C-alpha positions as a printed Julia matrix, in Angstrom:
63×3 Matrix{Float64}:
 -6.66  -2.05  -13.64
 -5.01  -2.23  -10.22
 -6.7   -4.44   -7.62
 -6.21  -3.68   -3.92
 -7.3   -6.06   -1.18
 -7.04  -5.45    2.58
 -6.09  -8.36    4.86
 -7.06  -7.43    8.41
 -4.84  -8.81   11.2
 -7.34  -7.78   13.87
 -5.14  -5.52   16.0
 -5.2   -1.79   16.58
 -2.22   0.53   16.15
 -0.51   1.48   19.4
  1.04   4.64   17.92
 -0.52   7.5    15.93
  0.49   8.09   12.28
  3.83   9.89   11.84
  3.08  13.64   12.03
  5.99  14.31    9.63
  4.04  12.42    6.94
  0.37  13.27    7.52
 -0.6   11.9     4.09
  1.71   8.85    4.07
  4.89   8.26    2.07
  5.61   6.95   -1.4
  6.98   3.4    -1.48
  8.73   2.33   -4.69
  8.46  -1.44   -5.22
  9.53  -1.37   -8.89
 13.2   -2.15   -8.34
 13.98   0.36  -11.09
 11.75  -1.32  -13.69
 10.04   0.87  -16.26
  7.36   1.36  -17.28
  5.51   0.98  -14.01
  2.01   1.47  -12.65
  1.07   3.3    -9.45
 -1.89   3.8    -7.13
 -2.66   5.38   -3.77
 -3.55   3.22   -0.78
 -5.88   4.31    2.02
 -3.88   6.04    4.77
 -3.81   5.59    7.62
 -5.05   2.02    7.61
 -8.02   1.39    9.9
 -6.26  -1.42   11.78
 -3.14  -3.58   11.59
 -2.92  -5.61    8.42
 -1.66  -5.85    4.86
 -2.61  -4.61    1.43
 -2.23  -6.91   -1.54
 -1.81  -5.07   -4.83
 -2.05  -6.66   -8.27
 -1.91  -4.9   -11.65
 -3.61  -6.4   -14.72
 -1.59  -4.17  -17.05
  1.99  -4.93  -16.0
  1.42  -8.15  -14.0
  3.13  -6.81  -10.86
  1.93  -8.06   -7.46
  2.97  -7.06   -3.95
  1.89  -7.46   -0.32
């Protein structure tokens, strides 16, 4: 199971989402490791902040 947690920084975006990527972009944090897990994150984010992502299966974590 992949756990996602939002950390809100309290600010609002000053620019709209990139119109070239209306559904976001894929970000590969695996560094070439396989196998790997993946999940979608809410896009665009409601405000400025961070997502923390942690996977129970592979043990990977990211912010």
